[in-house]
PAZAPA-4460 file (N, C-alpha, C; in steps of 0.05 Angstrom, whole numbers, plus 32768, in hexadecimal, padded with zeros to 4 digits):
% residues 155
    n_x    n_y    n_z   ca_x   ca_y   ca_z    c_x    c_y    c_z   seq   type   mol
   7D5A   8065   8397   7D49   8074   83A9   7D57   808F   83AF     1      M     A
   7D49   80A4   83AD   7D53   80BF   83B3   7D55   80C1   83D1     2      I     A
   7D6D   80C8   83DB   7D72   80CA   83F7   7D87   80DE   83FD     3      E     A
   7D88   80E8   8416   7D9D   80FB   841E   7DB7   80EC   8423     4      P     A
   7DCD   80F8   841A   7DE8   80EC   841E   7DFA   8103   8426     5      V     A
   7E08   80FF   843D   7E1B   8113   8447   7E36   8107   844B     6      E     A
   7E4B   8115   8441   7E66   810C   8445   7E79   8124   8442     7      F     A
   7E92   8120   8448   7EA6   8134   8445   7EB2   8130   8429     8      M     A
   7EB4   8146   841A   7EC0   8144   83FF   7ED5   815A   83FD     9      L     A
   7EED   8152   83FA   7F04   8165   83F8   7F04   8178   840F    10      N     A
   7F00   816C   8427   7F01   817A   8441   7EEA   818D   8447    11      R     A
   7ED4   818A   8437   7EBC   819A   843B   7EA4   8188   843D    12      K     A
   7E91   818F   844E   7E78   817F   844F   7E67   8182   8436    13      P     A
   7E5C   816B   842E   7E4A   816B   8417   7E30   815D   841F    14      V     A
   7E1A   816A   8418   7E00   815E   841D   7DF1   815D   8402    15      K     A
   7DEA   8145   83FB   7DDC   8140   83E1   7DC2   8131   83E5    16      L     A
   7DAF   8136   83D4   7D98   8125   83D3   7D98   8118   83B7    17      T     A
   7DA0   80FF   83B7   7DA5   80F1   839E   7D9B   80D4   839F    18      V     A
   7D9C   80C7   8389   7D97   80AA   8388   7DB0   809E   8395    19      D     A
   7DAD   8092   83AC   7DC4   8087   83BA   7DD3   8071   83AC    20      G     A
   7DC7   8065   8398   7DD4   8050   8388   7DE6   805B   8372    21      E     A
   7DE3   8075   836C   7DF4   8081   8357   7E11   807D   835F    22      R     A
   7E22   8079   834C   7E3E   8076   8351   7E4B   8090   8358    23      K     A
   7E5D   808F   836B   7E6B   80A7   8374   7E77   80B7   835D    24      L     A
   7E82   80A9   8349   7E8F   80B5   8332   7E7C   80C9   8325    25      L     A
   7E63   80C1   8320   7E50   80D2   8312   7E46   80E9   8323    26      W     A
   7E44   80E4   833D   7E3C   80FA   834F   7E52   810F   834F    27      V     A
   7E6C   8106   8351   7E82   8119   8351   7E83   8129   8337    28      L     A
   7E82   811B   8321   7E85   8128   8307   7E6C   8139   82FF    29      R     A
   7E54   812D   8301   7E3C   8139   82F6   7E2F   814C   830A    30      T     A
   7E2B   8143   8322   7E1D   8153   8336   7E2F   8169   8343    31      D     A
   7E48   8162   8347   7E5A   8174   8356   7E6E   8182   8344    32      L     A
   7E70   817B   832B   7E82   8188   8318   7E9F   8183   831C    33      G     A
   7EA6   816E   832A   7EC2   8167   832F   7ECB   8153   8319    34      L     A
   7ED4   815D   8303   7EDA   814C   82EC   7EF7   8141   82EC    35      T     A
   7F06   8146   8300   7F21   813A   8301   7F21   811C   8304    36      G     A
   7F0C   8111   8310   7F09   80F5   8312   7EFD   80EB   82F8    37      T     A
   7F0B   80D9   82EB   7F04   80D1   82CF   7EF5   80B7   82CE    38      K     A
   7EE4   80B4   82BA   7ED7   809B   82B3   7EEA   808C   82A0    39      Y     A
   7EF1   8074   82A7   7F02   8064   8296   7EF3   804C   828C    40      G     A
   7EF3   8037   829C   7EE7   801E   8294   7ECB   8019   82A0    41      C     A
   7EC5   8026   82B6   7EAB   8021   82C3   7EA9   8006   82D1    42      G     A
   7EBF   7FF8   82D2   7EC0   7FDD   82DE   7ED2   7FDC   82F7    43      E     A
   7EDF   7FF2   82FE   7EF1   7FF3   8315   7F0D   7FE7   830F    44      G     A
   7F13   7FE4   82F6   7F2C   7FD7   82EE   7F42   7FEB   82E7    45      I     A
   7F3C   8001   82DA   7F51   8013   82CF   7F5D   8026   82E3    46      C     A
   7F4D   802F   82F6   7F57   8042   830B   7F54   805F   8304    47      G     A
   7F4A   8066   82ED   7F47   8083   82E5   7F34   8092   82F8    48      A     A
   7F22   8083   8305   7F0E   8090   8316   7F16   808F   8334    49      C     A
   7F2F   8089   833A   7F37   8085   8356   7F35   809F   8366    50      T     A
   7F29   809D   837D   7F27   80B2   8391   7F31   80A5   83AC    51      V     A
   7F35   80B6   83C0   7F3E   80AC   83DA   7F26   80AF   83ED    52      V     A
   7F1E   8099   83F9   7F08   8098   840C   7F13   808F   8427    53      V     A
   7F12   80A0   843B   7F1D   809A   8456   7F39   808F   8454    54      D     A
   7F49   809C   8443   7F65   8095   8441   7F6D   807E   842F    55      G     A
   7F59   8072   8422   7F5E   805B   8411   7F54   8060   83F4    56      K     A
   7F63   8056   83E1   7F5B   8059   83C5   7F42   8049   83BF    57      A     A
   7F2F   8056   83B2   7F15   8049   83AA   7F0F   8050   838D    58      H     A
   7F03   803D   837F   7EFA   8042   8364   7EDE   804E   8366    59      R     A
   7EDC   8067   835E   7EC2   8075   8361   7EAD   806B   834E    60      S     A
   7EB5   805D   8339   7EA1   8051   8326   7E93   8039   8332    61      C     A
   7E9E   802F   8348   7E93   8017   8355   7E85   801D   8370    62      Q     A
   7E88   8036   837A   7E7E   803D   8394   7E64   804C   8392    63      A     A
   7E4F   8043   839F   7E36   8051   83A0   7E39   806A   83B2    64      S     A
   7E2D   8080   83AB   7E30   8098   83BB   7E25   8094   83D7    65      V     A
   7E11   8083   83DB   7E06   807F   83F6   7E1C   8072   8409    66      K     A
   7E2F   8064   83FD   7E44   8057   840D   7E59   806C   8417    67      D     A
   7E56   8085   840E   7E69   809A   8416   7E5F   80A8   8430    68      M     A
   7E47   80A2   8439   7E3C   80AF   8451   7E50   80AF   8467    69      R     A
   7E55   80C7   8472   7E67   80CA   8489   7E84   80C6   8483    70      G     A
   7E8C   80C3   846A   7EA8   80BE   8463   7EB5   80D7   8459    71      K     A
   7ED0   80D5   8456   7EE0   80EB   844B   7EE9   80E2   8430    72      K     A
   7EE0   80F1   841C   7EE7   80EC   8400   7EF9   8102   83F6    73      V     A
   7F0F   80FA   83E9   7F22   810D   83DE   7F26   8107   83C0    74      L     A
   7F22   811C   83B0   7F26   811A   8393   7F40   8129   838C    75      T     A
   7F48   8127   8373   7F5F   8136   836A   7F5C   8154   836E    76      I     A
   7F44   815E   836C   7F3F   817A   8371   7F45   8183   838D    77      E     A
   7F42   8170   83A0   7F46   8177   83BC   7F62   8170   83C6    78      G     A
   7F73   8166   83B5   7F8D   815D   83BE   7F9F   8175   83C7    79      L     A
   7F9C   818B   83B9   7FAC   81A3   83C0   7F99   81BA   83C7    80      A     A
   7F8E   81BB   83DF   7F79   81CE   83E5   7F81   81EB   83E5    81      P     A
   7F9A   81F1   83E7   7FA3   820D   83E8   7FAD   8217   83CD    82      N     A
   7FA8   8208   83B8   7FB0   8211   839E   7FCC   8209   8395    83      G     A
   7FDE   8203   83A8   7FF9   81FA   83A1   7FF7   81DC   839B    84      A     A
   8007   81D3   8388   8006   81B7   8380   8010   81A5   8398    85      L     A
   8003   818F   839A   800B   817A   83AD   8025   816F   83A3    86      H     A
   8037   8165   83B5   8050   8159   83AC   804C   8143   8396    87      P     A
   8037   8134   8397   8032   8120   8382   802D   812D   8368    88      L     A
   801D   8142   8368   8017   8150   834F   8030   815D   8344    89      Q     A
   8040   8169   8355   8059   8175   834C   806C   8160   8340    90      K     A
   806E   8149   834E   8080   8134   8344   8076   8129   832A    91      A     A
   805C   8126   8326   8052   811C   830C   8059   8130   82F6    92      F     A
   8057   8149   82FB   805F   815D   82E7   807D   815C   82E2    93      L     A
   808D   815D   82F7   80AA   815E   82F4   80B5   8145   82E7    94      E     A
   80A9   812E   82EC   80B3   8115   82E1   80A6   810D   82C6    95      R     A
   8093   811E   82BD   8085   8118   82A4   8076   80FE   82A6    96      G     A
   8069   80FA   82BD   805C   80E0   82C3   8041   80DD   82B6    97      A     A
   803C   80EB   82A0   8023   80E8   8291   8027   80F2   8275    98      F     A
   8016   80E9   8264   8016   80F4   8248   7FFB   8100   8243    99      Q     A
   7FE7   80EF   823F   7FCC   80F9   8239   7FBF   8105   8252   100      C     A
   7FC6   80FA   8269   7FBC   8104   8283   7FA2   80F8   828C   101      G     A
   7F96   80E7   827C   7F7B   80DC   8283   7F7C   80CC   829D   102      Y     A
   7F91   80BB   82A1   7F93   80AA   82B8   7F9F   80B8   82D0   103      C     A
   7FAA   80D0   82CB   7FBB   80DD   82DF   7FAE   80E2   82FA   104      T     A
   7F96   80EC   82FB   7F89   80F1   8315   7F86   80D7   8324   105      S     A
   7F7E   80C2   8317   7F7B   80A8   8325   7F96   809E   832E   106      G     A
   7FAB   80A1   831E   7FC6   8099   8326   7FCE   80A8   833F   107      M     A
   7FCA   80C2   833F   7FD3   80D3   8355   7FC3   80CC   836F   108      I     A
   7FA9   80C7   836C   7F99   80C1   8384   7FA1   80A5   838F   109      M     A
   7FA7   8092   837E   7FB0   8078   8387   7FCB   807B   8395   110      S     A
   7FDD   808A   838A   7FF7   808F   8396   7FF4   809D   83B1   111      A     A
   7FE2   80B1   83B2   7FDD   80BF   83CB   7FD4   80AC   83E1   112      Y     A
   7FC1   809A   83DB   7FB8   8087   83EF   7FCF   8075   83F8   113      A     A
   7FE0   806C   83E5   7FF7   805C   83EC   8009   806B   83FF   114      L     A
   800F   8084   83F9   8022   8093   840A   8016   809A   8425   115      L     A
   7FFB   809C   8427   7FEF   809F   8442   7FF4   8086   8453   116      L     A
   7FF1   806F   8447   7FF4   8056   8455   8011   804E   8459   117      A     A
   8022   8056   8446   803E   804E   8447   8050   8065   843D   118      N     A
   8059   8077   844E   8069   808E   8445   8084   8087   8439   119      P     A
   808D   806E   843E   80A7   8066   8433   80A3   804C   8423   120      R     A
   8094   804E   840D   808F   8035   83FD   80A8   802D   83EE   121      P     A
   80AC   8013   83EC   80C1   8009   83DB   80B8   800B   83BE   122      S     A
   80CA   8007   83AB   80C3   8007   838F   80AE   7FF1   838A   123      N     A
   80B1   7FDA   8397   809D   7FC5   8394   8082   7FCC   839E   124      G     A
   8081   7FDB   83B5   8068   7FE4   83C0   8059   7FF6   83AC   125      D     A
   8069   8008   83A0   805D   801B   838C   8053   800C   8374   126      I     A
   8063   7FF9   836A   805B   7FEA   8352   8042   7FDA   8358   127      V     A
   8041   7FCD   836F   8029   7FBD   8376   8010   7FCE   8378   128      R     A
   8013   7FE5   8384   7FFC   7FF7   8387   7FF3   8002   836C   129      T     A
   8006   800B   835D   7FFF   8019   8344   7FF8   8005   832D   130      M     A
   7FFD   7FEC   8332   7FF6   7FD7   831E   7FD8   7FD6   8318   131      D     A
   7FC8   7FE1   832B   7FAB   7FE1   8327   7FA1   7FF9   8318   132      D     A
   7FB3   800B   8310   7FAC   8023   8300   7FB8   8020   82E5   133      N     A
   7FA8   8023   82D0   7FB1   8020   82B5   7FB8   803A   82A7   134      L     A
   7FCE   803A   8298   7FD6   8052   8289   7FDB   8049   826C   135      C     A
   7FCA   8051   825A   7FCD   804A   823E   7FE6   8056   8231   136      R     A
   7FF0   806C   823C   8008   8079   8231   8021   806C   823B   137      C     A
   801F   8059   824E   8036   804A   8258   804C   805B   8265   138      A     A
   8043   806D   8276   8056   807E   8285   805D   8072   82A0   139      A     A
   805B   8058   82A2   805E   804B   82BC   8078   8051   82CA   140      Y     A
   808F   8050   82BC   80A8   8055   82CA   80AA   8071   82D5   141      R     A
   80A0   8085   82C5   80A0   80A0   82CF   808C   80A4   82E6   142      R     A
   8076   8095   82E6   8063   8096   82FC   8070   808C   8316   143      I     A
   807E   8076   8314   808C   806B   832B   80A1   807E   8336   144      I     A
   80B0   808A   8324   80C4   809E   832C   80B7   80B6   833A   145      L     A
   80A1   80BF   832F   8092   80D6   833B   8089   80CF   8357   146      A     A
   807E   80B7   835B   8075   80B0   8375   808C   80AD   8389   147      I     A
   80A2   80A2   8380   80B9   80A1   8392   80C3   80BC   8399   148      E     A
   80C3   80CE   8387   80CC   80EA   838B   80B9   80F8   839F   149      S     A
   809F   80F5   839B   808B   8102   83AC   808C   80F6   83C8   150      A     A
   8091   80DC   83CA   8093   80D0   83E5   80A9   80DD   83F5   151      A     A
   80BF   80E1   83E8   80D6   80EE   83F6   80CF   810A   83FE   152      G     A
   80C2   8119   83ED   80BA   8135   83F4   80A5   8136   840A   153      E     A
   8092   8123   8409   807D   8123   841D   8087   811C   8439   154      M     A
   809D   810D   843A   80A8   8106   8454   80B5   811F   845F   155      R     A
***
């Protein structure tokens, strides 16, 4: 059903008239042109489509856009609003925490949600959180190091 949906996206209000059942992923990518959020599995398993909704990591391929009403959605494009890289983005670059880059935005957004909830995560906390994000290039150790580095800088 076509309906109005309003929410905050990357710190700005968004008003759409869309099929409320459409998945947030496709609204972000197709309707709003925010292609940093990637389609991976479409099942909510791989984490490539991860965005942060009200401070928590969410799989945008599983979330209907109508469920975003009144919420704050943050994508990789909104992570560094002033053009300077966010500490997580810098750490991923400095640590070489990606190869192909396809999973990177989802990894960064999952890590961001973790660091919002726990600014001093243990190695085990990081591993448990990131275990739900898949990287075919197997850059896991560098990803963990990047998150540890960014956590220190963010504090």
